[in-house]
BAFI-3210 file (N, C-alpha, C; in Angstrom, 3 decimals, decimal comma, padded with zeros to 6 digits):
// residues 273
n [1|2|3|4|5|6|7|8|9|10|11|12|13|14|15|16|17|18|19|20|21|22|23|24|25|26|27|28|29|30|31|32|33|34|35|36|37|38|39|40|41|42|43|44|45|46|47|48|49|50|51|52|53|54|55|56|57|58|59|60|61|62|63|64|65|66|67|68|69|70|71|72|73|74|75|76|77|78|79|80|81|82|83|84|85|86|87|88|89|90|91|92|93|94|95|96|97|98|99|100|101|102|103|104|105|106|107|108|109|110|111|112|113|114|115|116|117|118|119|120|121|122|123|124|125|126|127|128|129|130|131|132|133|134|135|136|137|138|139|140|141|142|143|144|145|146|147|148|149|150|151|152|153|154|155|156|157|158|159|160|161|162|163|164|165|166|167|168|169|170|171|172|173|174|175|176|177|178|179|180|181|182|183|184|185|186|187|188|189|190|191|192|193|194|195|196|197|198|199|200|201|202|203|204|205|206|207|208|209|210|211|212|213|214|215|216|217|218|219|220|221|222|223|224|225|226|227|228|229|230|231|232|233|234|235|236|237|238|239|240|241|242|243|244|245|246|247|248|249|250|251|252|253|254|255|256|257|258|259|260|261|262|263|264|265|266|267|268|269|270|271|272|273]
n.u [036,063|037,491|040,196|041,224|041,269|043,500|045,221|048,264|049,624|049,494|052,098|053,894|053,260|054,017|056,742|057,468|056,888|058,687|061,137|060,854|060,778|063,294|064,952|064,179|065,102|067,816|068,353|067,923|069,851|072,230|072,719|074,376|075,032|075,478|076,401|074,836|072,861|071,671|070,682|068,893|067,136|066,033|064,777|062,982|061,332|060,188|058,841|057,078|055,542|054,328|052,871|051,227|049,779|047,352|045,922|045,617|044,194|041,842|040,912|040,422|038,473|036,409|035,892|034,958|032,646|031,125|030,759|029,236|026,920|026,012|025,613|023,563|021,512|021,208|020,418|017,963|016,485|016,458|014,969|012,471|011,875|011,695|009,452|007,457|007,501|006,765|004,157|002,972|003,257|001,583|-000,884|-001,120|-001,181|-003,525|-005,340|-005,077|-006,005|-008,639|-009,546|-009,413|-011,355|-013,664|-013,739|-014,327|-016,816|-018,237|-018,220|-019,874|-022,226|-022,880|-023,541|-025,819|-029,354|-030,835|-031,757|-029,235|-027,491|-024,497|-022,715|-021,070|-019,746|-020,229|-020,463|-020,575|-022,503|-021,813|-023,290|-024,330|-026,828|-028,015|-026,851|-025,560|-024,863|-024,106|-024,833|-023,900|-026,057|-029,455|-032,997|-033,073|-031,458|-032,782|-032,950|-034,734|-036,734|-036,114|-034,574|-032,210|-028,764|-025,611|-022,310|-019,207|-018,530|-020,738|-023,995|-024,792|-026,793|-029,987|-031,811|-033,137|-033,876|-034,286|-033,056|-032,912|-030,346|-028,877|-028,706|-029,704|-028,399|-029,401|-027,511|-026,866|-025,991|-027,229|-029,510|-032,116|-032,397|-033,702|-033,551|-034,641|-033,237|-031,278|-029,740|-026,905|-026,087|-027,725|-030,145|-032,161|-034,511|-034,347|-034,395|-032,370|-030,873|-029,631|-026,939|-025,038|-022,545|-022,293|-024,241|-027,226|-028,966|-032,398|-035,053|-034,325|-034,813|-033,817|-033,549|-032,449|-029,479|-026,874|-023,817|-020,732|-019,166|-020,806|-022,346|-024,352|-027,129|-029,195|-032,727|-034,711|-037,328|-039,959|-039,433|-037,606|-034,749|-032,925|-032,828|-030,243|-027,995|-024,809|-024,420|-023,182|-021,198|-021,612|-020,648|-020,802|-022,493|-025,069|-026,781|-027,524|-028,947|-032,099|-035,304|-036,947|-035,425|-032,171|-029,201|-027,564|-024,718|-023,595|-021,071|-020,848|-020,101|-019,382|-017,495|-018,514|-016,970|-014,965|-016,017|-016,263|-017,276|-020,464|-023,294|-026,556|-029,597|-031,791|-034,273|-036,631|-037,111|-036,439|-033,457|-033,398|-033,168]
n.v [-000,055|001,704|001,059|000,854|003,348|005,064|004,304|003,541|004,705|002,771|002,524|002,798|000,570|-001,482|-001,007|-001,609|-004,329|-005,281|-004,716|-006,305|-008,889|-008,939|-009,003|-011,441|-013,119|-012,665|-013,691|-016,318|-017,037|-016,365|-017,880|-017,802|-016,217|-012,691|-009,202|-007,891|-009,775|-009,685|-007,111|-007,475|-009,291|-007,751|-005,810|-007,343|-008,267|-005,871|-005,158|-007,319|-006,883|-004,472|-005,246|-007,270|-005,990|-004,474|-006,714|-008,277|-006,418|-006,224|-008,849|-008,942|-006,963|-008,157|-010,395|-009,015|-007,861|-010,151|-011,028|-008,937|-009,179|-011,696|-011,091|-009,180|-010,772|-012,552|-010,785|-009,954|-012,336|-012,625|-010,382|-011,038|-013,336|-012,203|-010,544|-012,481|-013,797|-011,710|-011,173|-013,596|-013,491|-011,312|-012,411|-014,488|-012,923|-011,407|-013,503|-014,394|-012,138|-012,032|-014,431|-013,821|-011,790|-013,239|-015,028|-013,325|-012,470|-014,836|-015,182|-013,054|-013,888|-016,096|-014,839|-013,322|-013,490|-014,292|-015,542|-015,650|-014,573|-014,891|-012,628|-011,148|-007,998|-006,840|-004,715|-001,141|001,793|004,625|006,936|010,211|010,702|008,384|006,307|003,275|-000,300|-003,390|-006,765|-010,279|-012,052|-013,238|-013,626|-016,433|-017,157|-016,487|-013,793|-010,820|-007,900|-005,122|-006,441|-006,264|-005,258|-006,004|-005,569|-006,686|-004,495|-002,849|-001,468|-001,535|-001,042|-001,442|-003,859|-002,946|-003,727|-006,722|-009,478|-012,740|-013,721|-011,622|-008,524|-005,166|-002,770|-000,203|002,293|003,448|006,019|007,274|009,812|009,024|007,089|005,973|005,225|003,835|004,671|004,535|006,394|005,409|006,170|008,365|007,261|008,187|008,111|008,337|009,434|008,201|009,626|009,592|011,663|014,212|014,335|012,040|010,841|012,006|012,871|013,023|014,870|015,095|016,464|019,704|019,731|017,377|015,883|015,351|013,904|014,428|011,686|009,771|006,582|005,276|003,204|000,678|000,776|-001,094|-000,480|-000,348|-002,649|-003,354|-003,316|-005,254|-004,872|-003,022|-003,090|-001,838|001,422|003,955|006,808|009,770|012,728|015,513|018,063|020,446|023,010|025,535|026,356|027,617|026,428|023,428|021,174|019,719|019,837|017,073|015,388|012,314|009,869|007,061|003,653|001,866|001,938|002,413|002,275|000,523|-001,906|-005,395|-007,997|-009,045|-009,517|-010,610|-010,154|-012,348|-013,029|-012,226|-014,206|-016,246|-018,152|-021,680|-023,681]
n.w [-011,282|-008,316|-008,142|-010,660|-011,734|-011,862|-014,013|-015,865|-019,050|-022,141|-023,307|-021,177|-019,696|-021,477|-021,544|-018,907|-018,846|-020,770|-019,533|-017,313|-018,483|-019,584|-017,326|-016,303|-018,381|-018,178|-015,629|-016,164|-018,053|-016,759|-014,100|-011,820|-008,663|-008,306|-008,564|-010,525|-010,747|-008,250|-008,310|-010,362|-009,161|-007,113|-008,669|-010,170|-008,112|-007,266|-009,627|-009,876|-007,628|-008,303|-010,539|-009,479|-007,506|-008,315|-009,173|-006,872|-005,347|-006,846|-006,582|-003,795|-003,609|-005,040|-003,437|-001,168|-002,185|-002,787|-000,172|000,922|-000,623|000,204|002,911|002,800|001,775|003,895|005,919|004,862|005,017|007,793|008,525|007,384|008,866|011,404|011,053|010,630|013,122|014,793|013,901|014,602|017,368|017,944|017,191|019,106|021,405|021,046|021,019|023,655|025,083|024,160|025,197|027,940|028,082|027,356|029,452|031,602|030,715|030,844|033,584|034,365|033,144|034,724|037,072|036,544|036,805|034,642|031,404|029,001|026,021|024,397|022,353|019,497|018,561|015,354|013,693|013,387|013,621|011,854|011,793|012,794|013,733|014,789|017,273|017,175|017,324|015,634|016,234|016,174|016,602|016,508|015,916|015,710|017,772|019,998|020,537|021,044|020,191|022,235|024,055|026,676|026,498|027,672|029,121|030,630|032,113|032,302|031,328|027,892|025,924|024,227|022,285|019,177|016,675|014,839|012,993|011,400|012,095|013,112|014,988|015,818|018,004|020,101|021,493|024,866|024,870|022,819|021,818|021,677|023,520|026,601|029,977|033,011|036,050|039,124|041,690|043,471|046,123|047,040|046,441|044,844|042,176|038,611|035,159|032,697|029,958|026,615|025,442|023,699|024,821|026,254|028,704|030,392|033,423|034,034|035,589|038,298|041,354|042,652|045,319|046,099|047,175|045,138|044,355|042,644|041,040|042,032|041,768|039,124|038,727|037,140|037,681|037,447|037,011|034,720|033,389|031,389|031,766|034,120|037,712|039,326|037,616|036,650|035,286|034,907|035,978|037,912|036,419|036,422|038,203|038,171|039,599|039,070|036,865|035,663|036,822|038,108|038,298|038,599|036,581|035,461|034,478|033,092|032,912|030,963|031,898|029,923|027,020|023,867|021,556|022,066|022,644|022,168|022,702|023,934|026,187|025,696|027,216|026,786|027,717|030,267|031,975|034,796|035,263|034,976|037,819]
ca.u [036,180|038,446|041,591|041,662|041,099|044,793|046,052|049,295|049,317|049,957|053,538|054,577|053,025|054,857|058,118|057,646|056,865|059,946|062,202|060,631|061,175|064,760|065,568|063,907|066,008|069,171|068,468|067,919|071,126|073,335|072,134|075,280|074,774|076,381|075,828|073,736|071,771|070,981|069,873|067,789|066,171|065,306|063,923|061,892|060,418|059,418|057,931|056,006|054,642|053,549|051,921|050,262|048,996|045,960|045,232|045,230|043,134|040,609|040,435|039,860|037,224|035,393|035,517|034,152|031,339|030,392|030,408|028,131|025,720|025,544|025,145|022,259|020,545|020,970|019,636|016,600|015,846|016,224|013,843|011,253|011,614|011,268|008,073|006,564|007,427|005,997|002,748|002,517|003,154|000,382|-002,041|-001,205|-001,559|-004,940|-006,085|-005,072|-006,898|-010,006|-009,860|-009,668|-012,661|-014,718|-013,781|-015,063|-018,203|-018,831|-018,455|-021,075|-023,367|-023,230|-024,094|-027,144|-030,448|-031,633|-031,206|-028,371|-026,884|-023,238|-022,662|-019,911|-020,049|-019,708|-020,627|-020,874|-023,156|-021,065|-024,215|-024,410|-028,214|-028,303|-025,640|-025,924|-023,927|-024,755|-024,268|-024,064|-027,092|-030,774|-034,185|-032,771|-030,727|-033,633|-032,876|-035,981|-036,718|-036,205|-033,643|-031,078|-027,432|-024,670|-020,934|-018,672|-018,376|-022,003|-025,050|-024,443|-027,983|-031,070|-032,066|-034,256|-034,202|-033,785|-033,235|-032,739|-029,021|-028,217|-029,574|-029,183|-028,480|-029,381|-026,622|-027,447|-025,549|-028,069|-030,505|-033,413|-032,361|-034,173|-033,485|-034,949|-032,049|-031,292|-028,435|-026,552|-026,002|-028,913|-031,279|-033,200|-034,741|-034,325|-034,398|-031,083|-031,079|-028,399|-026,602|-023,880|-021,304|-022,414|-025,631|-027,660|-030,078|-033,552|-036,072|-033,782|-035,079|-032,656|-033,479|-031,723|-028,038|-026,173|-022,394|-019,921|-018,541|-021,810|-022,623|-025,708|-027,525|-030,556|-033,686|-035,618|-038,659|-040,229|-039,359|-036,656|-033,459|-032,983|-032,419|-028,909|-026,888|-024,053|-024,633|-022,141|-020,844|-021,934|-019,467|-020,985|-023,792|-025,300|-028,076|-027,668|-029,895|-033,477|-036,162|-037,087|-034,515|-030,750|-028,597|-026,555|-024,083|-023,126|-020,132|-021,141|-018,987|-019,039|-017,082|-019,012|-015,958|-014,019|-016,740|-016,120|-018,205|-021,556|-024,311|-027,930|-030,559|-032,810|-035,569|-036,710|-037,388|-035,367|-032,801|-033,840|-032,220]
ca.v [000,227|002,769|000,612|000,923|004,694|005,712|003,402|004,141|004,559|001,477|002,517|002,566|-000,840|-002,300|-000,822|-002,364|-005,751|-005,584|-004,734|-007,490|-010,062|-008,887|-009,502|-012,876|-013,768|-012,562|-014,644|-017,674|-017,256|-016,260|-018,300|-017,591|-014,956|-011,593|-007,883|-007,642|-010,709|-009,161|-005,967|-008,015|-009,885|-006,656|-005,161|-008,267|-008,270|-004,624|-005,217|-008,278|-006,245|-003,466|-005,933|-008,066|-005,173|-004,292|-008,010|-008,615|-005,481|-006,619|-010,082|-008,604|-006,228|-009,131|-011,151|-008,126|-007,734|-011,405|-011,042|-007,996|-009,765|-012,743|-010,446|-008,578|-011,868|-013,063|-009,762|-009,997|-013,517|-012,361|-009,439|-011,794|-014,196|-011,333|-010,119|-013,622|-014,037|-010,611|-011,404|-014,724|-013,002|-010,483|-013,311|-015,141|-011,929|-011,112|-014,675|-014,386|-011,077|-012,459|-015,460|-013,148|-011,105|-014,257|-015,564|-012,343|-012,495|-016,057|-014,912|-012,207|-014,722|-016,930|-013,995|-012,821|-014,443|-014,274|-016,249|-014,747|-015,032|-014,198|-012,148|-010,344|-006,787|-007,015|-003,491|000,087|002,793|005,881|008,058|011,106|010,740|007,193|005,637|001,868|-001,344|-004,610|-007,980|-011,467|-012,940|-012,747|-014,368|-017,865|-017,353|-016,070|-012,348|-010,145|-006,446|-004,678|-007,191|-005,488|-005,714|-005,574|-006,049|-006,939|-003,226|-002,165|-001,518|-000,987|-000,525|-002,417|-004,271|-002,218|-004,352|-008,090|-010,358|-014,131|-014,015|-010,397|-007,570|-003,814|-002,353|001,232|002,562|004,330|007,388|007,841|010,715|008,343|006,075|006,375|004,100|004,148|004,398|004,949|006,787|004,413|006,710|009,159|006,374|008,862|007,546|009,341|008,908|008,396|009,878|009,791|013,054|014,324|014,167|010,855|010,704|012,975|012,440|013,904|014,896|014,997|017,756|020,417|019,483|016,127|016,053|014,414|014,226|013,944|010,410|008,820|005,517|005,191|001,816|000,495|000,670|-002,210|000,035|-000,361|-004,026|-003,603|-003,670|-005,760|-003,939|-003,074|-003,161|-000,576|002,203|004,967|007,584|011,188|013,521|016,948|018,440|021,885|023,419|026,969|026,648|027,842|025,251|022,632|020,031|019,996|019,249|016,092|014,668|010,981|009,164|005,611|002,751|001,155|002,719|001,636|002,136|-000,526|-003,146|-006,472|-009,074|-008,586|-010,475|-010,174|-010,784|-012,726|-013,226|-011,808|-015,391|-016,720|-019,366|-022,875|-024,136]
ca.w [-009,844|-008,030|-008,235|-012,053|-012,270|-012,111|-014,829|-016,704|-020,486|-022,685|-023,569|-019,915|-019,325|-022,358|-021,105|-017,651|-019,180|-021,472|-018,538|-016,481|-019,245|-019,753|-016,097|-016,228|-019,327|-017,638|-014,525|-016,713|-018,749|-015,782|-012,822|-010,700|-007,958|-008,561|-008,303|-011,459|-010,448|-007,085|-008,765|-011,155|-008,240|-006,460|-009,666|-010,487|-006,963|-007,312|-010,770|-009,568|-006,677|-009,031|-011,418|-008,709|-006,588|-008,762|-009,252|-005,499|-004,930|-007,534|-005,977|-002,489|-003,840|-005,455|-002,234|-000,322|-002,847|-002,547|001,249|001,120|-001,227|001,115|004,138|002,498|001,669|005,244|006,622|004,350|005,601|009,210|008,615|007,091|010,021|012,495|010,761|010,878|014,561|015,389|013,569|015,410|018,741|018,029|017,168|020,412|022,406|020,831|021,471|025,121|025,547|023,884|026,187|029,207|027,993|027,363|030,808|032,391|030,249|031,398|035,002|034,438|032,762|035,862|038,132|036,174|037,026|033,416|030,250|028,247|024,766|024,113|020,974|019,115|017,783|013,991|012,915|014,129|012,788|011,954|011,679|013,938|014,188|015,587|017,769|017,258|016,902|015,137|016,830|015,321|017,126|016,130|016,349|015,844|019,026|021,112|020,733|020,687|020,304|023,613|024,914|027,177|026,102|028,700|029,057|031,973|032,829|032,496|030,310|026,583|025,254|024,070|020,905|018,562|015,392|014,830|011,834|011,817|012,670|013,570|015,674|015,960|019,403|020,341|022,624|025,884|024,605|021,775|022,391|021,699|024,568|027,934|030,910|034,406|036,856|040,529|042,204|044,476|047,482|047,381|046,195|044,076|040,856|037,554|033,794|032,020|028,530|025,861|025,123|022,802|025,593|027,090|029,141|031,389|034,277|033,958|036,634|039,656|042,009|043,192|046,760|046,324|047,148|044,258|044,349|041,521|041,351|042,514|040,811|038,598|038,471|036,627|038,779|037,212|036,708|033,284|032,953|030,294|032,352|035,496|038,752|039,897|036,661|036,594|034,063|034,759|037,161|037,777|036,053|036,694|038,766|038,028|040,144|038,849|035,791|036,092|036,763|039,324|038,297|038,386|035,382|035,882|033,378|033,490|032,018|030,969|032,159|028,700|025,848|022,718|020,515|022,449|022,939|021,177|023,058|024,799|026,599|025,461|028,119|025,801|028,350|031,660|032,776|035,672|034,802|035,675|038,850]
c.u [037,325|039,884|042,116|041,609|042,433|045,707|047,098|048,943|049,944|051,468|054,314|054,432|053,913|056,315|058,410|057,723|058,170|061,100|062,107|061,111|062,689|065,456|065,323|064,867|067,424|069,377|068,516|069,277|072,292|072,782|073,036|074,977|075,860|075,673|074,642|072,558|070,970|070,102|068,645|066,711|065,337|064,318|062,722|060,857|059,531|058,388|056,770|055,000|053,736|052,475|050,828|049,349|047,557|045,177|044,744|044,093|041,809|040,018|039,794|038,534|036,094|034,916|034,636|032,741|030,495|029,936|029,208|026,828|025,130|024,981|023,775|021,178|020,200|020,128|018,184|015,833|015,536|015,064|012,513|010,876|011,097|009,823|007,090|006,397|006,612|004,511|002,177|002,335|001,890|-000,870|-002,218|-001,681|-003,037|-005,809|-006,176|-006,036|-008,359|-010,446|-010,179|-011,027|-013,806|-014,856|-014,575|-016,543|-018,937|-019,129|-019,697|-022,326|-023,826|-023,896|-025,516|-028,202|-031,378|-030,945|-030,406|-027,863|-025,617|-023,193|-021,407|-020,367|-019,400|-019,857|-020,974|-021,464|-022,434|-021,960|-024,219|-025,820|-028,550|-027,005|-026,000|-024,733|-024,745|-024,044|-024,642|-025,018|-028,449|-031,893|-033,900|-032,018|-031,549|-033,598|-034,173|-035,818|-036,945|-035,252|-032,492|-029,749|-026,430|-023,282|-020,459|-018,523|-019,690|-022,944|-024,559|-025,653|-029,073|-031,303|-033,282|-034,679|-033,543|-034,050|-033,001|-031,435|-028,282|-029,227|-028,878|-029,440|-028,381|-028,573|-027,267|-027,012|-026,340|-029,170|-031,896|-033,492|-032,792|-034,219|-033,827|-033,771|-032,258|-029,870|-028,116|-026,597|-027,272|-030,207|-032,414|-033,297|-034,803|-034,396|-033,064|-031,330|-029,739|-028,194|-025,345|-022,565|-021,342|-023,860|-025,948|-028,830|-031,188|-034,414|-035,532|-033,973|-033,817|-032,501|-032,698|-030,218|-027,364|-024,711|-021,719|-019,184|-019,523|-022,163|-024,100|-026,000|-028,908|-031,493|-034,607|-037,034|-038,839|-040,101|-038,405|-035,319|-033,651|-032,475|-030,951|-027,749|-026,143|-024,211|-023,505|-021,882|-021,130|-020,659|-019,594|-022,403|-023,933|-026,718|-028,381|-028,685|-031,305|-034,305|-036,145|-036,030|-033,078|-030,252|-027,452|-026,028|-023,462|-022,168|-020,425|-019,888|-018,482|-018,662|-017,487|-017,994|-014,984|-014,686|-016,555|-017,083|-019,235|-022,413|-025,677|-028,821|-031,777|-034,183|-035,510|-037,038|-036,181|-034,740|-033,289|-032,764|-031,914]
c.v [001,209|002,343|000,713|002,342|005,330|004,821|004,187|003,920|003,272|001,400|002,213|001,103|-001,765|-002,229|-001,636|-003,861|-006,156|-005,676|-005,993|-008,753|-010,107|-009,439|-010,996|-013,642|-013,784|-013,586|-016,081|-018,012|-017,262|-016,601|-018,039|-016,256|-013,939|-010,283|-007,617|-008,559|-010,233|-007,971|-006,468|-008,588|-008,815|-006,011|-006,034|-008,281|-007,038|-004,665|-006,187|-007,662|-005,225|-004,133|-006,646|-007,228|-004,943|-005,607|-008,434|-007,721|-005,852|-007,876|-009,818|-007,855|-007,179|-009,966|-010,315|-007,962|-008,983|-011,488|-010,134|-008,533|-010,838|-012,164|-009,828|-009,647|-012,416|-012,084|-009,766|-011,178|-013,298|-011,389|-010,151|-012,687|-013,371|-010,876|-011,249|-013,881|-012,953|-010,788|-012,541|-014,321|-012,172|-011,354|-014,010|-014,155|-011,557|-012,276|-014,737|-013,345|-011,437|-013,515|-014,857|-012,458|-012,111|-014,886|-014,631|-012,334|-013,714|-015,877|-014,064|-013,016|-015,583|-016,117|-013,532|-013,904|-014,492|-015,099|-015,258|-015,412|-014,214|-013,817|-011,317|-009,134|-006,924|-005,760|-002,327|001,103|004,129|007,117|008,891|011,153|009,579|006,508|004,171|000,973|-002,536|-005,809|-009,200|-012,504|-012,328|-013,615|-015,852|-018,177|-016,931|-014,589|-011,717|-008,639|-006,049|-005,397|-006,297|-006,105|-005,138|-006,113|-006,293|-005,655|-002,494|-002,317|-000,858|-000,361|-001,578|-002,676|-003,535|-002,836|-005,725|-008,746|-011,788|-014,366|-012,792|-009,499|-006,218|-003,339|-000,831|001,503|003,534|005,783|008,044|008,688|010,105|007,277|006,676|005,146|004,601|003,725|004,870|005,316|005,936|004,962|007,460|008,380|007,046|008,228|008,657|008,642|009,233|008,524|010,097|011,257|013,059|014,065|012,947|010,603|011,814|012,408|013,483|013,752|014,584|016,356|018,387|020,212|018,215|016,371|014,961|014,842|013,697|012,674|009,372|007,844|005,515|003,746|001,774|000,260|-000,529|-001,779|000,084|-001,742|-004,331|-004,081|-004,206|-004,706|-004,136|-003,211|-001,826|000,115|003,210|005,682|009,056|011,984|014,972|017,188|019,955|022,212|024,884|027,315|026,794|026,579|024,480|021,539|020,471|019,298|018,349|015,353|013,373|010,421|007,665|004,790|002,099|002,147|001,942|001,446|001,000|-001,870|-004,150|-007,626|-008,548|-009,769|-009,857|-010,916|-011,115|-012,913|-012,735|-012,986|-015,741|-017,970|-020,543|-023,323|-025,612]
c.w [-009,603|-008,232|-009,649|-012,629|-012,666|-012,919|-015,628|-018,171|-021,009|-022,897|-022,295|-019,494|-020,153|-021,924|-019,851|-017,941|-019,847|-020,489|-017,688|-017,192|-019,435|-018,520|-015,928|-017,141|-018,785|-016,521|-015,023|-017,347|-017,775|-014,399|-011,624|-010,041|-008,250|-008,339|-009,206|-011,169|-009,241|-007,453|-009,518|-010,256|-007,553|-007,423|-010,000|-009,350|-006,973|-008,434|-010,505|-008,591|-007,374|-009,889|-010,615|-007,823|-007,064|-008,851|-007,868|-005,020|-005,567|-006,915|-004,611|-002,619|-004,229|-004,259|-001,318|-000,889|-002,601|-001,094|001,519|000,541|-000,310|002,403|003,947|002,401|003,049|006,054|006,172|004,940|007,076|009,406|008,373|008,269|011,195|012,292|011,031|012,375|015,260|015,129|014,417|016,871|018,925|018,034|018,520|021,488|022,289|021,285|022,988|025,664|025,307|024,887|027,550|029,210|028,064|028,749|031,720|032,015|030,798|032,885|035,213|034,132|033,928|036,970|037,818|036,333|035,815|032,340|029,417|026,976|024,536|022,633|020,757|018,300|016,413|013,142|013,816|013,169|012,944|011,923|012,952|014,514|015,100|015,978|018,053|016,930|016,426|015,752|015,989|015,925|016,807|016,665|016,576|017,128|020,241|021,403|020,239|020,808|021,752|024,541|025,374|026,725|027,091|028,408|030,484|032,786|033,042|031,321|029,023|025,900|025,209|022,591|020,366|017,231|015,335|013,480|012,317|012,574|013,198|014,263|015,761|017,389|019,480|021,597|023,605|025,682|023,479|022,427|022,432|022,782|025,898|028,833|032,315|035,279|038,289|040,922|043,431|045,897|047,881|047,199|045,433|042,692|039,817|036,210|033,150|030,523|027,845|025,523|024,265|023,523|026,495|027,436|030,145|032,178|034,237|035,215|038,020|040,328|042,581|044,689|047,102|046,209|046,315|044,155|043,082|041,937|041,844|041,399|040,429|038,227|037,835|037,812|038,634|036,893|035,190|032,690|031,824|030,850|033,761|036,476|039,122|038,931|036,633|035,246|033,850|036,067|036,890|037,536|036,495|037,201|038,717|038,518|039,842|037,766|036,345|035,954|038,069|039,433|038,033|037,127|035,813|034,653|033,898|032,443|032,071|031,262|030,866|027,607|024,600|021,603|020,812|022,701|021,808|021,435|024,048|025,233|026,353|026,442|027,278|026,407|029,778|032,562|033,640|035,074|035,624|036,643|038,661]
res [m|s|i|f|k|n|r|q|n|p|l|e|i|v|l|i|v|v|v|f|l|s|f|v|f|y|n|t|v|y|p|q|p|g|f|l|r|k|i|s|l|e|t|v|a|i|l|e|m|i|i|n|k|p|i|v|a|a|r|e|a|w|r|h|y|i|y|l|v|g|l|e|s|e|n|r|k|l|r|e|l|n|a|r|l|l|a|e|l|i|r|y|r|e|g|y|r|e|g|q|r|l|k|e|l|l|g|l|k|e|k|l|a|y|r|t|v|a|a|r|v|i|g|r|n|p|s|l|l|f|k|m|v|i|i|n|r|g|e|s|d|g|v|t|i|g|s|p|v|v|t|t|t|g|v|l|g|r|v|t|e|v|s|w|n|n|a|r|v|l|l|i|i|d|e|n|s|n|i|s|v|r|l|e|e|s|r|v|e|a|l|l|q|g|a|s|s|g|c|s|l|k|y|v|p|k|t|v|g|v|k|e|g|e|v|v|l|t|s|g|i|g|g|v|f|p|n|g|l|p|v|g|v|v|r|r|v|d|k|k|e|a|g|l|f|q|k|i|e|v|t|p|y|v|d|p|l|k|v|e|e|v|l|v|l|s|s|q|e|k|k|e|k]
***
């Protein structure tokens, strides 16, 4: 350590020890106080200080080292405890949020006049050709092909494939998806089709006044989706393109990347009263 770097050579140390022992011998032989004894006492004190200084410094350095080791161990334990508490807090927070979502889903289930099955999204199709999700409910739960799938914010899609315990849901943003809808204010009916940027409305004449921000609802025509379910909101209206119909872009209410729990309308039958 640094306290031992500037050590004297062995000869000097031997000389200091010899002088020290000489003064000790003198003090022992001549115990009466006197001038030489006083000098000897002063010299012995100085020599003891010189000899003890590195020993004291080494002892303090060792104590400081032991303190730092203990402090590091304590800090490590505190970091581990903090990580465990943070993980537990995150689990409680996720549980609370899930409980809130399920509560909202239950509220929607009570409002719908159809038999429903609650399901969880367990897979997402990353393919650019088909935009789908997989849910953990199937034939054994009453899910059938064509069953509408909704969330607390709006329509997600419809079931296109079913196994015993799982089902595949075609999202409304897929280009193969077509839903009969109605504009809330203008009351005009149209066909909602999936598009690369969300959805678009087909077959809306240019003579119809459609405003940006207008709500789009299911019309109930076709028998797949019940009437009046929220689908999305008009994002953009363009009447400048050639043709009889205007180009209308729609932003869906449901973000398929954030959906975790859904309701499947397993039957168009009314719930028993």
